[in-house]
N, C-alpha and C positions, 0 to 999 in steps of 0.2 A: 276444340269446335266436335268431332266425333262423341268424347264424353256427354255433350250436351243434350243429345237427340237419341230417343228410343229407334231404335232398327230389329227387323225380324231376321234380316240378312244384310251382311258387308256386302256388297260389288267395288273392289276399288276400277279404277277408269286407266288406272295404267300402273308402273312397276317405282313409284316413287318409291324413296325410301322414309317418307312419311309414313307407311302405314305398316312398313316393318315393324314394328314395334309396339301396334296400334294390338291393344287388347279390349275388344268391351262385347265379349261375352255373348254375340252371337256366331253365328257360323259364316263363313267367310267363301265368297266361292268368286272365281277368278276364270277373265276370257282373258283367253290366248289364240291372236289370229295365225301366227308364224313365230318359229325359228330364225330369221333370214337373219339376226345377228349372231346367232349361235353360231351357225354356218360360215359365217364369214365374220367372223371377232373384228378384224383388220379395217373395217369400216363403223366402227364402235367408239366413239368420242371418249365415254365413261364406261369402263369397265362395272362399275357398279350399276350399273343398270341392269346387266348380265346375273348379278349377284341378286339384284334387289326380287326379281325376276323368279329367279329359283328359289329364293326362300320363300315368296309369296307364293308360288307355285306348290312348296312343301307345308306351308301352312294353310292351307286353303283346304275345308269339307271336299270342296266340290272343285273341277276343273270344266267349261265348256269351250270346247276346241272347235275351229269352221269346219275340221274337216279329219273324216280320218287319215288323212295323210300326215295334217299336222299335230292331230292323237298321236301317232306313229313315230314324230317327231321328237314330243317331246318324250313322249316315252325313251327313247334314243340319244338324248340330253342328259335325261334328267331321271338317273337312275333308282333314285329315293321316292320317287312318284307310284304310288298304284295305280293298276288299269282299273281298278273298281271307283275313281276318285273321278272316271269321265261321265259327262252328261250328253245329252242330245248334242249332233252339231248343230251350228246354227241354220244350215240349210236344210234338216231334218226338221228345225223348228217352224222355220218361213213354211214348207211343204204343208205342215200338219196345218200351220195357221190359215194357207191357203185351200186349205184341203184335197192336195193335191197327192195324198197318199194312195195308194195301188190298194 
């Protein structure tokens, strides 16, 4: 299905292995909300989730983190991620949309 459409940007909504090997020739942007399963891996049923999430993060051209804290955790757990990959945090985007930026 992914190859039947034309995309400008690919933004997967989960860390499924469905997307792991997808190469559709457009930039991929990944949103990471937290690193809770990396912090507490005992609560993860499938270790493949953690592996897929890391691989998608490494393949992404950009990563949206919801906070500076999440960004720092991503950098802490994924040593192959460059800080230049990060985009605006979600709260910063909301403030811009609501025009509440000082």
